[in-house]
N, CA, C and O atoms as CSV, one atom per row, in Angstrom:
chain,resi,resn,atom,element,x,y,z
A,1,MET,N,N,9.393,21.636,-0.708
A,1,MET,CA,C,8.615,20.650,-1.428
A,1,MET,C,C,9.249,19.267,-1.256
A,1,MET,O,O,8.545,18.283,-1.030
A,2,ALA,N,N,10.560,19.195,-1.362
A,2,ALA,CA,C,11.244,17.907,-1.223
A,2,ALA,C,C,11.104,17.363,0.189
A,2,ALA,O,O,10.979,16.154,0.383
A,3,LEU,N,N,11.123,18.250,1.171
A,3,LEU,CA,C,10.948,17.791,2.549
A,3,LEU,C,C,9.543,17.248,2.779
A,3,LEU,O,O,9.356,16.301,3.543
A,4,SER,N,N,8.570,17.841,2.126
A,4,SER,CA,C,7.190,17.346,2.237
A,4,SER,C,C,7.083,15.937,1.666
A,4,SER,O,O,6.461,15.062,2.267
A,5,VAL,N,N,7.689,15.725,0.511
A,5,VAL,CA,C,7.667,14.400,-0.111
A,5,VAL,C,C,8.411,13.397,0.769
A,5,VAL,O,O,7.965,12.260,0.926
A,6,LEU,N,N,9.539,13.809,1.341
A,6,LEU,CA,C,10.301,12.929,2.220
A,6,LEU,C,C,9.484,12.555,3.453
A,6,LEU,O,O,9.410,11.380,3.814
A,7,LEU,N,N,8.875,13.539,4.095
A,7,LEU,CA,C,8.077,13.286,5.287
A,7,LEU,C,C,6.890,12.373,4.974
A,7,LEU,O,O,6.623,11.421,5.707
A,8,LEU,N,N,6.192,12.664,3.898
A,8,LEU,CA,C,5.051,11.835,3.528
A,8,LEU,C,C,5.488,10.434,3.106
A,8,LEU,O,O,4.759,9.465,3.320
A,9,GLY,N,N,6.658,10.325,2.514
A,9,GLY,CA,C,7.199,9.011,2.179
A,9,GLY,C,C,7.477,8.186,3.427
A,9,GLY,O,O,7.193,6.989,3.464
A,10,LEU,N,N,8.034,8.832,4.449
A,10,LEU,CA,C,8.268,8.137,5.719
A,10,LEU,C,C,6.951,7.733,6.371
A,10,LEU,O,O,6.837,6.632,6.910
A,11,ILE,N,N,5.961,8.614,6.326
A,11,ILE,CA,C,4.646,8.282,6.878
A,11,ILE,C,C,4.038,7.107,6.130
A,11,ILE,O,O,3.462,6.210,6.746
A,12,ALA,N,N,4.161,7.103,4.807
A,12,ALA,CA,C,3.618,6.000,4.015
A,12,ALA,C,C,4.338,4.690,4.348
A,12,ALA,O,O,3.700,3.645,4.476
A,13,TRP,N,N,5.666,4.746,4.487
A,13,TRP,CA,C,6.439,3.531,4.776
A,13,TRP,C,C,6.066,2.960,6.147
A,13,TRP,O,O,5.695,1.792,6.266
A,14,TYR,N,N,6.171,3.801,7.175
A,14,TYR,CA,C,5.899,3.311,8.525
A,14,TYR,C,C,4.411,3.047,8.740
A,14,TYR,O,O,4.053,2.163,9.519
A,15,GLY,N,N,3.553,3.784,8.076
A,15,GLY,CA,C,2.127,3.491,8.131
A,15,GLY,C,C,1.811,2.155,7.479
A,15,GLY,O,O,0.939,1.421,7.945
A,16,GLY,N,N,2.519,1.842,6.402
A,16,GLY,CA,C,2.357,0.541,5.761
A,16,GLY,C,C,2.826,-0.595,6.656
A,16,GLY,O,O,2.191,-1.647,6.728
A,17,LEU,N,N,3.956,-0.371,7.343
A,17,LEU,CA,C,4.432,-1.387,8.282
A,17,LEU,C,C,3.444,-1.594,9.425
A,17,LEU,O,O,3.169,-2.726,9.823
A,18,LEU,N,N,2.919,-0.500,9.945
A,18,LEU,CA,C,1.937,-0.596,11.024
A,18,LEU,C,C,0.680,-1.315,10.565
A,18,LEU,O,O,0.130,-2.137,11.297
A,19,THR,N,N,0.227,-1.010,9.365
A,19,THR,CA,C,-0.955,-1.681,8.817
A,19,THR,C,C,-0.705,-3.177,8.669
A,19,THR,O,O,-1.564,-3.993,9.003
A,20,TYR,N,N,0.466,-3.530,8.171
A,20,TYR,CA,C,0.817,-4.944,8.002
A,20,TYR,C,C,0.856,-5.668,9.349
A,20,TYR,O,O,0.375,-6.795,9.473
A,21,GLU,N,N,1.434,-5.010,10.354
A,21,GLU,CA,C,1.494,-5.618,11.683
A,21,GLU,C,C,0.100,-5.796,12.271
A,21,GLU,O,O,-0.193,-6.836,12.861
A,22,GLU,N,N,-0.757,-4.802,12.120
A,22,GLU,CA,C,-2.119,-4.917,12.627
A,22,GLU,C,C,-2.879,-6.027,11.904
A,22,GLU,O,O,-3.696,-6.718,12.512
A,23,TYR,N,N,-2.615,-6.197,10.626
A,23,TYR,CA,C,-3.245,-7.266,9.864
A,23,TYR,C,C,-2.781,-8.636,10.363
A,23,TYR,O,O,-3.589,-9.551,10.527
A,24,ASN,N,N,-1.473,-8.768,10.603
A,24,ASN,CA,C,-0.931,-10.038,11.099
A,24,ASN,C,C,-1.401,-10.350,12.516
A,24,ASN,O,O,-1.664,-11.510,12.834
A,25,TRP,N,N,-1.511,-9.341,13.366
A,25,TRP,CA,C,-1.931,-9.553,14.754
A,25,TRP,C,C,-3.436,-9.798,14.871
A,25,TRP,O,O,-3.925,-10.267,15.899
A,26,GLU,N,N,-4.145,-9.476,13.814
A,26,GLU,CA,C,-5.609,-9.624,13.790
A,26,GLU,C,C,-6.282,-8.899,14.949
A,26,GLU,O,O,-7.238,-9.405,15.537
A,27,SER,N,N,-5.772,-7.701,15.277
A,27,SER,CA,C,-6.364,-6.946,16.375
A,27,SER,C,C,-7.666,-6.291,15.918
A,27,SER,O,O,-7.815,-5.909,14.757
A,28,LEU,N,N,-8.589,-6.174,16.843
A,28,LEU,CA,C,-9.916,-5.626,16.560
A,28,LEU,C,C,-10.107,-4.318,17.313
A,28,LEU,O,O,-9.534,-4.117,18.384
A,29,SER,N,N,-10.918,-3.430,16.742
A,29,SER,CA,C,-11.212,-2.183,17.425
A,29,SER,C,C,-12.122,-2.480,18.619
A,29,SER,O,O,-12.987,-3.352,18.540
A,30,PRO,N,N,-11.926,-1.756,19.723
A,30,PRO,CA,C,-12.696,-2.082,20.916
A,30,PRO,C,C,-14.189,-1.785,20.789
A,30,PRO,O,O,-15.005,-2.498,21.373
A,31,GLY,N,N,-14.555,-0.768,20.052
A,31,GLY,CA,C,-15.963,-0.374,19.993
A,31,GLY,C,C,-16.804,-1.234,19.066
A,31,GLY,O,O,-17.821,-1.792,19.478
A,32,LEU,N,N,-16.381,-1.339,17.823
A,32,LEU,CA,C,-17.195,-2.028,16.825
A,32,LEU,C,C,-16.717,-3.442,16.521
A,32,LEU,O,O,-17.455,-4.236,15.937
A,33,GLY,N,N,-15.508,-3.756,16.909
A,33,GLY,CA,C,-14.982,-5.083,16.652
A,33,GLY,C,C,-14.480,-5.300,15.234
A,33,GLY,O,O,-14.273,-6.437,14.812
A,34,TYR,N,N,-14.281,-4.199,14.490
A,34,TYR,CA,C,-13.723,-4.304,13.145
A,34,TYR,C,C,-12.218,-4.450,13.236
A,34,TYR,O,O,-11.613,-3.996,14.206
A,35,PRO,N,N,-11.603,-5.073,12.245
A,35,PRO,CA,C,-10.128,-5.131,12.234
A,35,PRO,C,C,-9.545,-3.720,12.156
A,35,PRO,O,O,-10.013,-2.891,11.375
A,36,THR,N,N,-8.527,-3.455,12.968
A,36,THR,CA,C,-7.969,-2.101,13.014
A,36,THR,C,C,-7.199,-1.738,11.753
A,36,THR,O,O,-7.018,-0.556,11.460
A,37,TRP,N,N,-6.736,-2.755,10.989
A,37,TRP,CA,C,-5.983,-2.416,9.777
A,37,TRP,C,C,-6.873,-1.691,8.769
A,37,TRP,O,O,-6.368,-0.960,7.917
A,38,ILE,N,N,-8.201,-1.887,8.855
A,38,ILE,CA,C,-9.111,-1.186,7.946
A,38,ILE,C,C,-9.049,0.318,8.183
A,38,ILE,O,O,-9.134,1.103,7.238
A,39,TYR,N,N,-8.903,0.717,9.434
A,39,TYR,CA,C,-8.791,2.140,9.750
A,39,TYR,C,C,-7.410,2.687,9.416
A,39,TYR,O,O,-7.273,3.808,8.926
A,40,ILE,N,N,-6.388,1.878,9.690
A,40,ILE,CA,C,-5.008,2.355,9.568
A,40,ILE,C,C,-4.530,2.383,8.121
A,40,ILE,O,O,-3.616,3.143,7.803
A,41,ILE,N,N,-5.108,1.592,7.245
A,41,ILE,CA,C,-4.623,1.505,5.868
A,41,ILE,C,C,-4.736,2.841,5.128
A,41,ILE,O,O,-4.029,3.081,4.149
A,42,TRP,N,N,-5.629,3.701,5.607
A,42,TRP,CA,C,-5.807,4.986,4.928
A,42,TRP,C,C,-4.617,5.913,5.117
A,42,TRP,O,O,-4.388,6.794,4.289
A,43,LEU,N,N,-3.864,5.734,6.179
A,43,LEU,CA,C,-2.696,6.587,6.416
A,43,LEU,C,C,-1.662,6.456,5.292
A,43,LEU,O,O,-1.294,7.474,4.706
A,44,PRO,N,N,-1.178,5.258,4.966
A,44,PRO,CA,C,-0.203,5.188,3.863
A,44,PRO,C,C,-0.822,5.467,2.496
A,44,PRO,O,O,-0.167,6.053,1.634
A,45,LEU,N,N,-2.070,5.056,2.285
A,45,LEU,CA,C,-2.689,5.286,0.977
A,45,LEU,C,C,-2.862,6.776,0.686
A,45,LEU,O,O,-2.546,7.239,-0.409
A,46,LEU,N,N,-3.357,7.510,1.653
A,46,LEU,CA,C,-3.550,8.942,1.431
A,46,LEU,C,C,-2.225,9.697,1.401
A,46,LEU,O,O,-2.113,10.717,0.721
A,47,SER,N,N,-1.225,9.211,2.125
A,47,SER,CA,C,0.105,9.818,2.025
A,47,SER,C,C,0.660,9.656,0.613
A,47,SER,O,O,1.259,10.583,0.069
A,48,LEU,N,N,0.463,8.492,0.027
A,48,LEU,CA,C,0.909,8.283,-1.359
A,48,LEU,C,C,0.131,9.164,-2.328
A,48,LEU,O,O,0.701,9.660,-3.300
A,49,ALA,N,N,-1.158,9.365,-2.080
A,49,ALA,CA,C,-1.949,10.245,-2.940
A,49,ALA,C,C,-1.446,11.688,-2.858
A,49,ALA,O,O,-1.396,12.388,-3.870
A,50,ILE,N,N,-1.080,12.127,-1.669
A,50,ILE,CA,C,-0.560,13.491,-1.510
A,50,ILE,C,C,0.807,13.617,-2.178
A,50,ILE,O,O,1.103,14.641,-2.794
A,51,ILE,N,N,1.640,12.586,-2.060
A,51,ILE,CA,C,2.940,12.597,-2.748
A,51,ILE,C,C,2.735,12.717,-4.252
A,51,ILE,O,O,3.437,13.477,-4.920
A,52,PHE,N,N,1.777,11.969,-4.783
A,52,PHE,CA,C,1.469,12.041,-6.212
A,52,PHE,C,C,1.059,13.460,-6.601
A,52,PHE,O,O,1.515,13.980,-7.619
A,53,ARG,N,N,0.205,14.085,-5.800
A,53,ARG,CA,C,-0.264,15.445,-6.107
A,53,ARG,C,C,0.864,16.462,-5.978
A,53,ARG,O,O,0.953,17.387,-6.785
A,54,LEU,N,N,1.719,16.305,-4.984
A,54,LEU,CA,C,2.868,17.209,-4.853
A,54,LEU,C,C,3.803,17.090,-6.050
A,54,LEU,O,O,4.338,18.090,-6.528
A,55,THR,N,N,3.996,15.870,-6.531
A,55,THR,CA,C,4.844,15.657,-7.701
A,55,THR,C,C,4.220,16.296,-8.933
A,55,THR,O,O,4.921,16.910,-9.738
A,56,GLN,N,N,2.909,16.154,-9.085
A,56,GLN,CA,C,2.217,16.810,-10.203
A,56,GLN,C,C,2.406,18.323,-10.138
A,56,GLN,O,O,2.696,18.964,-11.148
A,57,SER,N,N,2.241,18.880,-8.956
A,57,SER,CA,C,2.373,20.332,-8.783
A,57,SER,C,C,3.795,20.786,-9.098
A,57,SER,O,O,3.994,21.825,-9.727
A,58,LEU,N,N,4.770,20.016,-8.665
A,58,LEU,CA,C,6.156,20.370,-8.935
A,58,LEU,C,C,6.446,20.365,-10.430
A,58,LEU,O,O,7.121,21.262,-10.934
A,59,ILE,N,N,5.946,19.367,-11.136
A,59,ILE,CA,C,6.154,19.287,-12.584
A,59,ILE,C,C,5.471,20.454,-13.294
A,59,ILE,O,O,6.042,21.040,-14.214
A,60,GLU,N,N,4.250,20.796,-12.872
A,60,GLU,CA,C,3.546,21.927,-13.482
A,60,GLU,C,C,4.289,23.233,-13.258
A,60,GLU,O,O,4.412,24.039,-14.180
A,61,ARG,N,N,4.787,23.456,-12.043
A,61,ARG,CA,C,5.549,24.681,-11.764
A,61,ARG,C,C,6.834,24.725,-12.569
A,61,ARG,O,O,7.231,25.783,-13.057
A,62,TRP,N,N,7.486,23.578,-12.708
A,62,TRP,CA,C,8.726,23.518,-13.471
A,62,TRP,C,C,8.473,23.852,-14.929
A,62,TRP,O,O,9.245,24.593,-15.538
A,63,LYS,N,N,7.390,23.310,-15.503
A,63,LYS,CA,C,7.054,23.616,-16.894
A,63,LYS,C,C,6.709,25.084,-17.076
A,63,LYS,O,O,7.087,25.685,-18.082
A,64,GLN,N,N,5.994,25.675,-16.116
A,64,GLN,CA,C,5.649,27.100,-16.200
A,64,GLN,C,C,6.885,27.976,-16.123
A,64,GLN,O,O,6.976,28.986,-16.820
A,65,SER,N,N,7.844,27.595,-15.276
A,65,SER,CA,C,9.063,28.397,-15.179
A,65,SER,C,C,9.894,28.293,-16.456
A,65,SER,O,O,10.512,29.269,-16.879
A,66,LEU,N,N,9.907,27.110,-17.067
A,66,LEU,CA,C,10.618,26.964,-18.337
A,66,LEU,C,C,9.955,27.793,-19.436
A,66,LEU,O,O,10.641,28.409,-20.253
A,67,ALA,N,N,8.612,27.808,-19.455
A,67,ALA,CA,C,7.901,28.596,-20.451
A,67,ALA,C,C,8.150,30.081,-20.236
A,67,ALA,O,O,8.294,30.825,-21.206
A,68,ALA,N,N,8.204,30.526,-18.988
A,68,ALA,CA,C,8.451,31.927,-18.692
A,68,ALA,C,C,9.878,32.330,-19.099
A,68,ALA,O,O,10.092,33.443,-19.579
A,69,GLU,N,N,10.836,31.444,-18.910
A,69,GLU,CA,C,12.212,31.727,-19.307
A,69,GLU,C,C,12.325,31.832,-20.824
A,69,GLU,O,O,13.080,32.661,-21.331
A,70,GLN,N,N,11.584,30.999,-21.552
A,70,GLN,CA,C,11.637,31.041,-23.007
A,70,GLN,C,C,10.976,32.316,-23.544
A,70,GLN,O,O,11.383,32.829,-24.587
A,71,GLU,N,N,9.978,32.821,-22.853
A,71,GLU,CA,C,9.343,34.068,-23.270
A,71,GLU,C,C,10.277,35.256,-23.049
A,71,GLU,O,O,10.259,36.211,-23.826
A,72,ASP,N,N,11.087,35.203,-22.000
A,72,ASP,CA,C,12.007,36.296,-21.689
A,72,ASP,C,C,13.149,36.351,-22.703
A,72,ASP,O,O,13.723,37.418,-22.922
A,73,VAL,N,N,13.478,35.251,-23.306
A,73,VAL,CA,C,14.633,35.199,-24.233
A,73,VAL,C,C,14.273,35.720,-25.551
A,73,VAL,O,O,15.112,35.754,-26.452
């Protein structure tokens, strides 16, 4: 679980840097002529959303394990 958060954190960081660079360079997509940062911005945003969900899942599992330990005692 921690490795997943670490990997997604790196993707979010470097995806954010790439998005910022594409925004500064004002590069356009070859087909439609839209700015490429519009397409790339979803990489760091969705990585952060997955990190948030993984953290929620970890907290829920931790609470369930604590509740199970208290029932055993």
